[in-house]
DSSP file (Angstrom, degrees, kcal/mol; ACC not computed):
  #  RESIDUE AA STRUCTURE BP1 BP2  ACC     N-H-->O    O-->H-N    N-H-->O    O-->H-N    TCO  KAPPA ALPHA  PHI   PSI    X-CA   Y-CA   Z-CA
    1    1 A M              0   0    0      0, 0.0     2,-0.3     0, 0.0     0, 0.0   0.000 360.0 360.0 360.0 130.1  -76.7  -23.1   65.9
    2    2 A K        -     0   0    0      1,-0.0     2,-0.4     2,-0.0     0, 0.0  -0.604 360.0-139.2 -84.3 140.8  -74.8  -19.8   65.5
    3    3 A K        +     0   0    0     -2,-0.3     2,-0.3     2,-0.0    -1,-0.0  -0.814  50.5  94.3 -98.7 141.8  -72.6  -18.5   68.4
    4    4 A G  S    S-     0   0    0     -2,-0.4     2,-0.3     0, 0.0    -2,-0.0  -0.945  70.6 -63.3 163.5-178.7  -72.7  -14.7   69.2
    5    5 A F        -     0   0    0     -2,-0.3     2,-0.1     1,-0.0    -2,-0.0  -0.687  43.4-128.0 -94.3 146.6  -74.2  -12.0   71.3
    6    6 A T     >  -     0   0    0     -2,-0.3     4,-2.0     1,-0.1     5,-0.2  -0.464  28.0-108.1 -84.3 165.3  -77.8  -11.1   71.1
    7    7 A L  H  > S+     0   0    0      1,-0.2     4,-2.3     2,-0.2     5,-0.2   0.886 119.8  53.2 -60.8 -40.3  -78.9   -7.5   70.6
    8    8 A I  H  > S+     0   0    0      2,-0.2     4,-2.4     1,-0.2    -1,-0.2   0.897 107.2  51.2 -64.7 -41.0  -80.1   -7.3   74.2
    9    9 A E  H  > S+     0   0    0      1,-0.2     4,-2.2     2,-0.2    -1,-0.2   0.912 110.9  48.7 -63.4 -41.3  -76.8   -8.5   75.5
   10   10 A L  H  X S+     0   0    0     -4,-2.0     4,-2.4     2,-0.2    -2,-0.2   0.906 110.9  49.8 -64.1 -41.7  -75.0   -5.9   73.4
   11   11 A I  H  X S+     0   0    0     -4,-2.3     4,-2.5     2,-0.2    -2,-0.2   0.899 110.0  51.3 -64.5 -40.7  -77.3   -3.1   74.6
   12   12 A V  H  X S+     0   0    0     -4,-2.4     4,-2.2     2,-0.2    -2,-0.2   0.924 111.3  47.3 -62.9 -44.3  -76.8   -4.1   78.3
   13   13 A V  H  X S+     0   0    0     -4,-2.2     4,-2.4     2,-0.2    -2,-0.2   0.921 112.7  48.8 -63.1 -44.3  -73.0   -4.0   77.9
   14   14 A I  H  X S+     0   0    0     -4,-2.4     4,-2.4     1,-0.2    -1,-0.2   0.899 110.7  51.4 -62.7 -40.3  -73.1   -0.6   76.1
   15   15 A A  H  X S+     0   0    0     -4,-2.5     4,-2.3     2,-0.2    -1,-0.2   0.905 109.7  49.4 -63.7 -41.6  -75.4    0.7   78.9
   16   16 A I  H  X S+     0   0    0     -4,-2.2     4,-2.4     2,-0.2    -2,-0.2   0.920 111.6  48.7 -63.9 -43.3  -73.0   -0.5   81.6
   17   17 A I  H  X S+     0   0    0     -4,-2.4     4,-2.5     1,-0.2    -2,-0.2   0.908 111.1  50.7 -62.6 -41.8  -70.0    1.1   79.8
   18   18 A A  H  X S+     0   0    0     -4,-2.4     4,-2.2     2,-0.2    -2,-0.2   0.899 110.1  49.4 -63.7 -41.4  -72.0    4.4   79.5
   19   19 A I  H  X S+     0   0    0     -4,-2.3     4,-1.5     2,-0.2    -2,-0.2   0.929 112.3  47.8 -64.6 -44.7  -72.9    4.4   83.2
   20   20 A L  H  X S+     0   0    0     -4,-2.4     4,-2.6     1,-0.2     5,-0.2   0.909 111.8  50.2 -62.2 -41.9  -69.2    3.8   84.2
   21   21 A A  H  X S+     0   0    0     -4,-2.5     4,-2.6     1,-0.2    -1,-0.2   0.891 107.9  53.6 -63.2 -39.2  -68.1    6.6   81.8
   22   22 A A  H  < S+     0   0    0     -4,-2.2    -1,-0.2     1,-0.2    -2,-0.2   0.814 114.1  42.6 -66.1 -29.3  -70.6    9.0   83.3
   23   23 A I  H  X S+     0   0    0     -4,-1.5     4,-0.6    -3,-0.2    -2,-0.2   0.884 120.7  39.2 -81.7 -41.0  -69.3    8.3   86.7
   24   24 A I  H  X S+     0   0    0     -4,-2.6     4,-2.0    -5,-0.2     3,-0.2   0.870 103.1  66.5 -81.1 -38.7  -65.6    8.3   85.9
   25   25 A A  H  X S+     0   0    0     -4,-2.6     4,-2.3    -5,-0.2     5,-0.2   0.896  99.7  48.6 -56.8 -49.3  -65.4   11.2   83.4
   26   26 A P  H  > S+     0   0    0      0, 0.0     4,-2.2     0, 0.0    -1,-0.2   0.897 111.7  51.0 -60.3 -37.2  -66.3   14.1   85.8
   27   27 A N  H  X S+     0   0    0     -4,-0.6     4,-2.0     1,-0.2    -2,-0.2   0.878 108.8  51.4 -66.1 -36.1  -63.7   12.8   88.3
   28   28 A A  H  X S+     0   0    0     -4,-2.0     4,-2.0     2,-0.2    -1,-0.2   0.911 110.2  48.4 -66.4 -41.7  -61.1   12.7   85.6
   29   29 A F  H  X S+     0   0    0     -4,-2.3     4,-2.2     2,-0.2    -2,-0.2   0.870 110.0  52.4 -66.9 -36.0  -61.8   16.3   84.6
   30   30 A K  H  X S+     0   0    0     -4,-2.2     4,-2.6    -5,-0.2    -1,-0.2   0.901 108.7  50.9 -64.0 -40.2  -61.7   17.4   88.2
   31   31 A A  H  X S+     0   0    0     -4,-2.0     4,-2.1     2,-0.2    -2,-0.2   0.890 109.3  50.6 -65.0 -39.0  -58.3   15.8   88.6
   32   32 A I  H  X S+     0   0    0     -4,-2.0     4,-2.0     2,-0.2    -2,-0.2   0.930 112.7  45.7 -64.1 -45.5  -57.0   17.5   85.5
   33   33 A E  H  X S+     0   0    0     -4,-2.2     4,-2.4     1,-0.2    -2,-0.2   0.893 111.1  52.9 -65.1 -39.9  -58.2   20.9   86.8
   34   34 A K  H  X S+     0   0    0     -4,-2.6     4,-2.5     1,-0.2    -1,-0.2   0.893 108.4  50.8 -63.1 -39.1  -56.7   20.2   90.2
   35   35 A A  H  X S+     0   0    0     -4,-2.1     4,-2.5     2,-0.2    -1,-0.2   0.887 109.4  50.9 -65.0 -39.6  -53.4   19.5   88.6
   36   36 A R  H  X S+     0   0    0     -4,-2.0     4,-2.3     2,-0.2    56,-0.3   0.933 111.9  46.7 -62.9 -45.4  -53.5   22.7   86.6
   37   37 A V  H  X S+     0   0    0     -4,-2.4     4,-2.5     1,-0.2    -2,-0.2   0.921 113.5  48.7 -62.8 -44.7  -54.2   24.7   89.8
   38   38 A S  H  X S+     0   0    0     -4,-2.5     4,-2.5     1,-0.2    -2,-0.2   0.899 111.1  50.4 -63.3 -41.2  -51.5   22.9   91.7
   39   39 A G  H  X S+     0   0    0     -4,-2.5     4,-2.4     2,-0.2    -1,-0.2   0.915 112.1  46.2 -63.2 -43.7  -49.0   23.5   88.9
   40   40 A T  H  X S+     0   0    0     -4,-2.3     4,-2.4     2,-0.2    -2,-0.2   0.902 112.7  50.3 -66.9 -41.0  -49.7   27.2   88.7
   41   41 A S  H  X S+     0   0    0     -4,-2.5     4,-2.4     2,-0.2    -2,-0.2   0.904 111.2  49.8 -62.3 -41.1  -49.5   27.5   92.5
   42   42 A G  H  X S+     0   0    0     -4,-2.5     4,-2.3     2,-0.2    -2,-0.2   0.903 109.6  50.3 -64.6 -41.8  -46.2   25.7   92.5
   43   43 A D  H  X S+     0   0    0     -4,-2.4     4,-2.6     2,-0.2     5,-0.2   0.919 110.5  50.6 -61.9 -43.0  -44.8   28.0   89.8
   44   44 A Y  H  X S+     0   0    0     -4,-2.4     4,-2.9     1,-0.2     5,-0.2   0.936 110.5  48.8 -59.7 -47.3  -46.0   31.1   91.8
   45   45 A R  H  X S+     0   0    0     -4,-2.4     4,-2.5     1,-0.2    -1,-0.2   0.894 111.8  49.8 -61.6 -39.7  -44.2   29.8   94.9
   46   46 A S  H  X S+     0   0    0     -4,-2.3     4,-2.3     2,-0.2    -1,-0.2   0.929 113.4  44.7 -64.8 -45.7  -41.0   29.1   93.0
   47   47 A I  H  X S+     0   0    0     -4,-2.6     4,-2.6     2,-0.2    -2,-0.2   0.907 113.7  50.7 -66.1 -40.9  -41.0   32.5   91.4
   48   48 A K  H  X S+     0   0    0     -4,-2.9     4,-2.5    -5,-0.2    -2,-0.2   0.929 111.2  47.8 -62.5 -45.3  -41.8   34.2   94.7
   49   49 A T  H  X S+     0   0    0     -4,-2.5     4,-2.3    -5,-0.2    -1,-0.2   0.904 112.1  50.2 -62.1 -41.1  -39.0   32.3   96.5
   50   50 A A  H  X S+     0   0    0     -4,-2.3     4,-2.5     2,-0.2    -2,-0.2   0.907 111.1  48.8 -63.3 -41.8  -36.6   33.2   93.7
   51   51 A A  H  X S+     0   0    0     -4,-2.6     4,-2.4     2,-0.2    -2,-0.2   0.908 111.8  48.6 -65.2 -41.9  -37.6   36.9   94.0
   52   52 A M  H  X S+     0   0    0     -4,-2.5     4,-2.5     2,-0.2    -1,-0.2   0.888 112.1  49.3 -65.9 -38.5  -37.1   36.9   97.7
   53   53 A S  H  X S+     0   0    0     -4,-2.3     4,-2.3     2,-0.2    -2,-0.2   0.911 110.0  51.2 -65.4 -42.8  -33.7   35.2   97.4
   54   54 A Y  H  X S+     0   0    0     -4,-2.5     4,-2.7     1,-0.2     6,-0.4   0.928 112.0  47.4 -58.1 -45.7  -32.7   37.8   94.8
   55   55 A Y  H  X S+     0   0    0     -4,-2.4     4,-2.6     1,-0.2    -2,-0.2   0.911 110.3  51.8 -63.5 -43.0  -33.8   40.6   97.2
   56   56 A A  H  < S+     0   0    0     -4,-2.5    -1,-0.2     1,-0.2    -2,-0.2   0.875 116.4  40.8 -61.9 -37.3  -31.9   39.0  100.1
   57   57 A D  H  < S+     0   0    0     -4,-2.3    -2,-0.2    -5,-0.1    -1,-0.2   0.876 129.9  23.7 -78.8 -38.9  -28.7   38.7   98.0
   58   58 A T  H  < S-     0   0    0     -4,-2.7    -3,-0.2     2,-0.3    -2,-0.2   0.651  92.0-125.6-106.8 -17.6  -28.8   42.1   96.2
   59   59 A G  S  < S+     0   0    0     -4,-2.6     2,-0.3    -5,-0.4    -4,-0.2   0.554  84.9  70.4  80.5   6.4  -30.9   44.4   98.4
   60   60 A G  S    S-     0   0    0     -6,-0.4    -2,-0.3    -5,-0.1    -1,-0.3  -0.881  81.7-105.1-144.3 175.9  -33.2   45.1   95.4
   61   61 A W        -     0   0    0     -2,-0.3     3,-0.1    -3,-0.1    -9,-0.1  -0.740  43.0 -92.8-104.5 152.9  -35.7   43.5   93.2
   62   62 A P        -     0   0    0      0, 0.0     3,-0.1     0, 0.0    -1,-0.1  -0.306  54.8 -96.0 -58.2 149.2  -35.2   42.3   89.6
   63   63 A A    >   -     0   0    0      1,-0.2     3,-2.3     2,-0.1     6,-0.1  -0.182  56.0 -71.2 -63.9 160.5  -36.2   44.9   87.1
   64   64 A N  T 3  S-     0   0    0     37,-0.4    36,-0.2     1,-0.3    -1,-0.2  -0.294 119.8  -0.8 -54.7 130.9  -39.6   44.9   85.5
   65   65 A A  T 3  S+     0   0    0     34,-2.0     2,-1.3     1,-0.2    -1,-0.3   0.645  93.9 140.1  61.5  17.8  -40.0   42.0   83.0
   66   66 A N    X   +     0   0    0     -3,-2.3     3,-0.6     1,-0.2     4,-0.2  -0.687  13.7 159.5 -94.8  86.4  -36.4   41.0   83.8
   67   67 A T  T >>  +     0   0    0     -2,-1.3     4,-1.3     1,-0.2     3,-1.2   0.695  67.0  74.8 -76.4 -17.3  -36.6   37.2   83.9
   68   68 A A  H 3> S+     0   0    0      1,-0.3     4,-3.0     2,-0.2    -1,-0.2   0.832  85.3  63.7 -63.6 -31.1  -32.8   37.1   83.3
   69   69 A G  H <4 S+     0   0    0     -3,-0.6    -1,-0.3     1,-0.2    14,-0.2   0.740 105.9  45.8 -64.2 -21.5  -32.3   38.2   86.9
   70   70 A F  H <4 S+     0   0    0     -3,-1.2    13,-2.7    -4,-0.2    14,-2.0   0.812 128.9  19.0 -88.0 -33.9  -33.8   35.0   88.0
   71   71 A I  H  < S+     0   0    0     -4,-1.3     2,-0.3    11,-0.2    -2,-0.2   0.628 119.9  39.9-117.8 -17.5  -32.1   32.5   85.7
   72   72 A G  S  < S-     0   0    0     -4,-3.0    11,-0.1    -5,-0.2     9,-0.1  -0.827  97.4 -63.5-132.9 170.3  -28.9   34.1   84.4
   73   73 A D        -     0   0    0     -2,-0.3     2,-0.3     8,-0.1    -3,-0.1  -0.244  50.0-161.4 -58.1 135.0  -26.1   36.4   85.6
   74   74 A D        -     0   0    0      2,-0.2     5,-0.2    -5,-0.2     7,-0.1  -0.885  24.2-130.7-117.7 148.4  -27.3   39.8   86.6
   75   75 A A        +     0   0    0     -2,-0.3     3,-0.1     2,-0.1    -2,-0.1   0.534  69.6 120.7 -76.1  -5.3  -25.1   42.9   87.0
   76   76 A A  S >  S-     0   0    0      1,-0.1     3,-1.7     2,-0.1     2,-0.2  -0.346  74.5-106.6 -64.9 138.1  -26.6   43.6   90.5
   77   77 A S  T 3  S+     0   0    0      1,-0.2    -1,-0.1   -19,-0.1    -2,-0.1  -0.450 104.6  19.4 -65.0 129.6  -24.0   43.6   93.3
   78   78 A G  T 3  S+     0   0    0      1,-0.3    -1,-0.2    -2,-0.2   -19,-0.1   0.395  81.1 159.5  92.3  -2.7  -24.3   40.5   95.4
   79   79 A W    <   +     0   0    0     -3,-1.7    -1,-0.3    -5,-0.2   -25,-0.1  -0.333  10.1 171.2 -58.2 128.4  -26.2   38.5   92.8
   80   80 A D        +     0   0    0    -27,-0.1    -1,-0.1   -26,-0.0    -7,-0.1  -0.142  39.4 114.0-132.7  37.3  -25.7   34.8   93.8
   81   81 A G        +     0   0    0     -9,-0.1     2,-0.2   -12,-0.1   -10,-0.1   0.034  52.9 155.9 -84.6-164.9  -28.1   33.1   91.4
   82   82 A P        +     0   0    0      0, 0.0   -11,-0.2     0, 0.0   -12,-0.1   0.393  42.2 179.5 -75.6 149.9  -29.4   31.5   89.4
   83   83 A Y        +     0   0    0    -13,-2.7     2,-0.4   -14,-0.2   -12,-0.2   0.650  69.6  36.3 -96.5 -20.5  -32.6   31.5   91.5
   84   84 A L  S    S-     0   0    0    -14,-2.0    -1,-0.2     1,-0.1     3,-0.2  -0.978  70.8-139.2-128.3 145.9  -34.7   29.5   89.0
   85   85 A E  S    S-     0   0    0     -2,-0.4     2,-0.3     1,-0.3    -1,-0.1   0.926  89.6 -15.4 -66.7 -43.8  -33.5   26.7   86.8
   86   86 A K  S    S-     0   0    0     -3,-0.1    -1,-0.3   -16,-0.0     3,-0.0  -0.980  74.0-103.8-155.6 154.2  -35.7   28.1   84.0
   87   87 A W        -     0   0    0     -2,-0.3     2,-0.2    -3,-0.2   -20,-0.0  -0.645  46.7-106.3 -78.0 131.9  -38.5   30.6   83.7
   88   88 A P        -     0   0    0      0, 0.0     9,-0.5     0, 0.0     3,-0.1  -0.420  31.6-162.8 -61.6 125.5  -41.9   28.9   83.2
   89   89 A T        +     0   0    0      1,-0.2     2,-0.3    -2,-0.2     8,-0.3   0.903  66.3  10.7 -80.4 -41.6  -42.8   29.4   79.6
   90   90 A R        -     0   0    0      6,-0.1    -1,-0.2     2,-0.0     6,-0.2  -0.985  67.1-134.0-138.5 146.9  -46.5   28.6   79.7
   91   91 A N    >   -     0   0    0      4,-2.3     3,-1.9    -2,-0.3   -55,-0.0  -0.355  46.4 -87.5 -88.4-179.4  -49.1   28.0   82.4
   92   92 A A  T 3  S+     0   0    0      1,-0.3   -55,-0.1   -56,-0.3   -56,-0.1   0.672 128.2  49.5 -65.5 -17.4  -51.6   25.2   82.3
   93   93 A W  T 3  S-     0   0    0     27,-0.2    -1,-0.3   -57,-0.1     3,-0.1   0.254 123.4 -99.1-105.3  10.5  -54.1   27.2   80.2
   94   94 A G  S <  S+     0   0    0     -3,-1.9    -2,-0.1     1,-0.2    27,-0.1   0.452  84.3 122.6  90.2   0.9  -51.5   28.3   77.6
   95   95 A G        -     0   0    0     25,-0.4    -4,-2.3    26,-0.2     2,-0.3  -0.139  56.7-108.8 -85.7-174.0  -50.9   31.8   79.1
   96   96 A T        -     0   0    0     -6,-0.2    24,-2.1    -3,-0.1     2,-0.4  -0.781  11.6-129.0-118.6 159.6  -47.6   33.3   80.2
   97   97 A Y  E     -A  119   0A   0     -9,-0.5     2,-0.4    -2,-0.3    22,-0.2  -0.890  27.3-173.6-102.4 136.7  -46.0   34.3   83.5
   98   98 A S  E     -A  118   0A   0     20,-2.2    20,-2.7    -2,-0.4     2,-0.5  -0.999  20.6-138.0-134.0 137.0  -44.6   37.8   83.8
   99   99 A W  E     -A  117   0A   0     -2,-0.4   -34,-2.0    18,-0.2     2,-0.5  -0.806  24.2-166.8 -88.5 128.3  -42.5   39.5   86.5
  100  100 A V  E     +A  116   0A   0     16,-2.7    16,-2.4    -2,-0.5     2,-0.4  -0.976  19.2 170.1-123.9 123.9  -43.8   43.0   87.2
  101  101 A N  E     +A  115   0A   0     -2,-0.5   -37,-0.4    14,-0.2     2,-0.2  -0.868  41.6 108.8-128.2  94.1  -41.8   45.5   89.3
  102  102 A S  E    S-A  114   0A   0     12,-1.9    12,-2.7    -2,-0.4     3,-0.2  -0.794  76.5-103.4-150.7-172.4  -43.6   48.8   88.8
  103  103 A N        +     0   0    0     -2,-0.2     8,-1.7    10,-0.2     9,-0.2  -0.336  63.7 136.4-117.4  47.9  -45.7   51.5   90.4
  104  104 A S        -     0   0    0     10,-0.2     6,-0.2     6,-0.2    -1,-0.1   0.713  63.7-125.8 -73.7 -22.9  -48.9   50.4   88.7
  105  105 A G        +     0   0    0      7,-0.4     5,-0.2     4,-0.3    -1,-0.1   0.724  65.8 133.7  85.0  21.1  -51.2   50.7   91.7
  106  106 A C  S    S+     0   0    0      1,-0.1     3,-0.1     3,-0.1     4,-0.1   0.898  90.5  10.1 -68.7 -39.7  -52.6   47.1   91.5
  107  107 A F  S    S+     0   0    0      2,-0.1     2,-0.2    34,-0.0    -1,-0.1   0.643 137.2  24.7-113.3 -23.3  -52.2   46.5   95.2
  108  108 A T  S    S-     0   0    0      4,-0.2     2,-0.1     1,-0.1     3,-0.1  -0.675 103.2 -61.5-128.7-177.2  -51.3   50.0   96.5
  109  109 A T    >   -     0   0    0     -2,-0.2     3,-1.8     1,-0.1    -4,-0.3  -0.434  69.3 -89.3 -68.0 146.8  -51.9   53.6   95.4
  110  110 A A  T 3  S+     0   0    0      1,-0.3    -6,-0.2    -5,-0.2    -1,-0.1  -0.251 114.8  40.0 -56.6 141.6  -50.4   54.4   92.1
  111  111 A G  T 3  S+     0   0    0     -8,-1.7     2,-0.5     1,-0.3    -1,-0.3   0.223  88.9 109.1 100.1 -12.3  -46.8   55.6   92.3
  112  112 A T  S <  S-     0   0    0     -3,-1.8    -7,-0.4    -9,-0.2    -1,-0.3  -0.839  75.5-114.2 -97.6 130.7  -45.8   53.2   95.1
  113  113 A D        +     0   0    0     -2,-0.5     2,-0.3   -10,-0.1   -10,-0.2  -0.351  43.2 168.7 -63.9 139.9  -43.5   50.4   94.0
  114  114 A E  E     -A  102   0A   0    -12,-2.7   -12,-1.9    -6,-0.1     2,-0.4  -0.988  23.6-145.1-150.0 152.7  -44.9   46.9   94.1
  115  115 A R  E     +A  101   0A   0     -2,-0.3    40,-2.3   -14,-0.2    41,-0.5  -0.976  30.0 147.7-124.3 131.8  -43.8   43.5   92.8
  116  116 A F  E     -AB 100 154A   0    -16,-2.4   -16,-2.7    -2,-0.4     2,-0.5  -0.976  42.3-115.3-154.7 167.5  -46.1   40.9   91.5
  117  117 A I  E     -AB  99 153A   0     36,-2.7    36,-2.7    -2,-0.3     2,-0.5  -0.935  25.0-153.9-108.9 127.5  -46.4   38.0   89.0
  118  118 A S  E     -AB  98 152A   0    -20,-2.7   -20,-2.2    -2,-0.5     2,-0.5  -0.892   9.7-171.1-103.7 127.6  -49.0   38.4   86.2
  119  119 A I  E     -AB  97 151A   0     32,-3.1    32,-3.2    -2,-0.5     3,-0.4  -0.976  12.4-148.2-123.1 119.9  -50.4   35.2   84.8
  120  120 A T        +     0   0    0    -24,-2.1   -25,-0.4    -2,-0.5   -27,-0.2  -0.433  67.0  22.3 -90.5 161.8  -52.5   35.4   81.6
  121  121 A T  S    S+     0   0    0      1,-0.2    29,-0.2    -2,-0.1    -1,-0.2   0.784  73.1 152.6  57.1  38.9  -55.4   33.3   80.4
  122  122 A V        -     0   0    0     27,-3.0    -1,-0.2    -3,-0.4    -3,-0.0  -0.864  43.9-126.8 -95.5 120.3  -56.5   32.0   83.8
  123  123 A P     >  -     0   0    0      0, 0.0     4,-2.6     0, 0.0     5,-0.2  -0.286  19.5-116.6 -63.7 151.7  -60.2   31.1   83.9
  124  124 A A  H  > S+     0   0    0      1,-0.2     4,-2.3     2,-0.2     5,-0.2   0.872 113.5  53.4 -59.1 -40.5  -62.2   32.7   86.8
  125  125 A A  H  > S+     0   0    0      1,-0.2     4,-1.6     2,-0.2    -1,-0.2   0.919 112.2  44.3 -62.9 -42.8  -63.1   29.3   88.3
  126  126 A A  H  > S+     0   0    0      2,-0.2     4,-2.5     1,-0.2    -2,-0.2   0.887 110.2  55.6 -68.4 -38.8  -59.4   28.3   88.4
  127  127 A A  H  X S+     0   0    0     -4,-2.6     4,-2.7     1,-0.2    -2,-0.2   0.898 105.8  52.5 -59.9 -40.0  -58.4   31.7   89.7
  128  128 A G  H  X S+     0   0    0     -4,-2.3     4,-2.3     2,-0.2    -1,-0.2   0.899 109.8  47.8 -62.4 -40.7  -60.8   31.3   92.6
  129  129 A K  H  X S+     0   0    0     -4,-1.6     4,-2.0     2,-0.2    -2,-0.2   0.892 112.3  48.9 -67.7 -39.5  -59.3   27.9   93.5
  130  130 A I  H  X S+     0   0    0     -4,-2.5     4,-2.2     2,-0.2     5,-0.3   0.923 111.8  49.6 -64.7 -43.5  -55.8   29.3   93.3
  131  131 A D  H  X S+     0   0    0     -4,-2.7     4,-3.0     1,-0.2     6,-0.8   0.898 110.2  50.2 -63.0 -40.8  -56.8   32.2   95.5
  132  132 A T  H  < S+     0   0    0     -4,-2.3    -1,-0.2     5,-0.2    -2,-0.2   0.894 113.5  46.3 -64.1 -38.9  -58.4   29.9   98.1
  133  133 A A  H  < S+     0   0    0     -4,-2.0    -2,-0.2     1,-0.1    -1,-0.2   0.846 128.1  23.8 -71.8 -33.9  -55.3   27.8   98.2
  134  134 A L  H  < S+     0   0    0     -4,-2.2    -2,-0.2    -5,-0.1    -3,-0.2   0.660 128.6   2.7-107.9 -19.6  -52.8   30.7   98.5
  135  135 A D  S  < S-     0   0    0     -4,-3.0     7,-0.1    -5,-0.3    -4,-0.0  -0.133 101.5 -48.2-140.2-131.8  -54.7   33.6  100.0
  136  136 A D        -     0   0    0      2,-0.2    -4,-0.2     5,-0.2     3,-0.1   0.402  65.7-112.5-105.7   0.4  -58.1   34.6  101.3
  137  137 A G  S    S+     0   0    0     -6,-0.8     2,-0.6     1,-0.2    -5,-0.2   0.503  84.5 113.9  80.4   2.9  -60.5   33.3   98.6
  138  138 A N    >   -     0   0    0      3,-0.2     3,-1.1    -7,-0.2     6,-0.3  -0.931  50.1-164.9-111.2 110.9  -61.5   36.9   97.6
  139  139 A L  T 3  S+     0   0    0     -2,-0.6     7,-1.7     1,-0.2    -1,-0.1   0.498  86.7  54.0 -76.6  -3.0  -60.3   37.7   94.1
  140  140 A T  T 3  S+     0   0    0      5,-0.2     2,-0.3     1,-0.0    -1,-0.2   0.462 114.8  31.4-107.3  -2.8  -60.8   41.5   94.6
  141  141 A A  S <  S+     0   0    0     -3,-1.1     3,-0.5     3,-0.3    -5,-0.2  -0.918  92.7  38.9-144.0 168.5  -58.7   41.8   97.8
  142  142 A G  S    S-     0   0    0     -2,-0.3    -7,-0.0     1,-0.2    12,-0.0  -0.434 105.1 -44.7  87.7-163.4  -55.6   40.3   99.3
  143  143 A N  S    S+     0   0    0     -2,-0.1    11,-3.2   -12,-0.1     2,-0.5   0.530 122.7  60.1 -87.3  -7.8  -52.5   39.1   97.6
  144  144 A V  E     +C  153   0A   0     -3,-0.5     2,-0.3    -6,-0.3    -3,-0.3  -0.986  64.7 173.1-124.0 125.6  -54.2   37.3   94.7
  145  145 A R  E     -C  152   0A   0      7,-2.9     7,-3.0    -2,-0.5     2,-0.4  -0.916  18.4-151.5-129.5 155.3  -56.4   39.3   92.3
  146  146 A H  E     +C  151   0A   0     -7,-1.7     2,-0.4    -2,-0.3     5,-0.2  -0.992  14.3 175.0-131.1 125.6  -58.2   38.4   89.1
  147  147 A A  E >   -C  150   0A   0      3,-2.7     3,-2.4    -2,-0.4     2,-0.7  -0.962  67.4 -43.5-132.5 115.0  -59.0   40.9   86.4
  148  148 A G  T 3  S-     0   0    0     -2,-0.4   -24,-0.1     1,-0.3    -2,-0.0  -0.555 124.2 -28.3  67.3-112.2  -60.5   39.6   83.1
  149  149 A T  T 3  S+     0   0    0     -2,-0.7   -27,-3.0   -26,-0.1     2,-0.5   0.193 117.8 101.3-117.4  13.9  -58.4   36.6   82.4
  150  150 A T  E <   - C   0 147A   0     -3,-2.4    -3,-2.7   -30,-0.2     2,-0.5  -0.873  56.8-154.2-106.1 129.4  -55.2   37.8   84.2
  151  151 A L  E     -BC 119 146A   0    -32,-3.2   -32,-3.1    -2,-0.5     2,-0.5  -0.882   9.1-161.5 -99.4 127.9  -54.3   36.5   87.6
  152  152 A I  E     -BC 118 145A   0     -7,-3.0    -7,-2.9    -2,-0.5     2,-0.5  -0.953   6.4-171.6-115.4 121.9  -52.1   39.0   89.6
  153  153 A M  E     -BC 117 144A   0    -36,-2.7   -36,-2.7    -2,-0.5    -9,-0.2  -0.949  17.9-135.0-122.5 115.2  -50.2   37.5   92.5
  154  154 A H  E     -B  116   0A   0    -11,-3.2   -38,-0.3    -2,-0.5   -11,-0.1  -0.308   8.1-154.3 -67.0 147.4  -48.4   39.8   94.9
  155  155 A V        +     0   0    0    -40,-2.3   -39,-0.1  -108,-0.0    -1,-0.1   0.837  66.3  76.3 -96.7 -36.8  -44.9   38.8   95.9
  156  156 A S  S    S-     0   0    0    -41,-0.5  -108,-0.0     1,-0.1    -2,-0.0  -0.252  84.7-118.0 -73.8 167.2  -44.3   40.4   99.3
  157  157 A D  S    S+     0   0    0      2,-0.1     2,-0.1     0, 0.0    -1,-0.1   0.435  79.7 111.8 -84.2   1.0  -45.8   38.9  102.4
  158  158 A D        -     0   0    0      1,-0.0     2,-0.5   -15,-0.0    -4,-0.0  -0.466  64.7-134.2 -72.5 146.7  -47.8   42.1  103.0
  159  159 A T              0   0    0     -2,-0.1    -2,-0.1     1,-0.1   -16,-0.0  -0.887 360.0 360.0-103.5 132.7  -51.6   41.9  102.7
  160  160 A Y              0   0    0     -2,-0.5    -1,-0.1   -52,-0.0   -17,-0.1   0.360 360.0 360.0-116.0 360.0  -53.3   44.7  100.7
């Protein structure tokens, strides 16, 4: 008599594995997305805190696209950094973080200075979760906005 598994036993085992995979896989993907959202929210909070510290020390904001003001010596009077250990190179979706200090009119009328962090390649679903966690859940108003695949996050505590 040969020892081994019958075809029916193998099919039952494969079916059980498939059912378990169908239950576990969506939860694993949700956990991955939740980690991406948490990481991006944490990076935003770190950059915002660094910008506020820079402002408290110098009385001004870092120049547009000037990440050096956050991590390396800056010529500004009163600079007491570094305010970040390193600038985040990539977000969880492969995009970049950019510091913007301009009068672009994203949150106010054009010509008014505003400071925000621009994060590229953020999917709309993730942007909505980030906005819900940090702001009002409305991606067209408040301190967090989403345009195309770019997430724009205001730095000051004012609501626009």
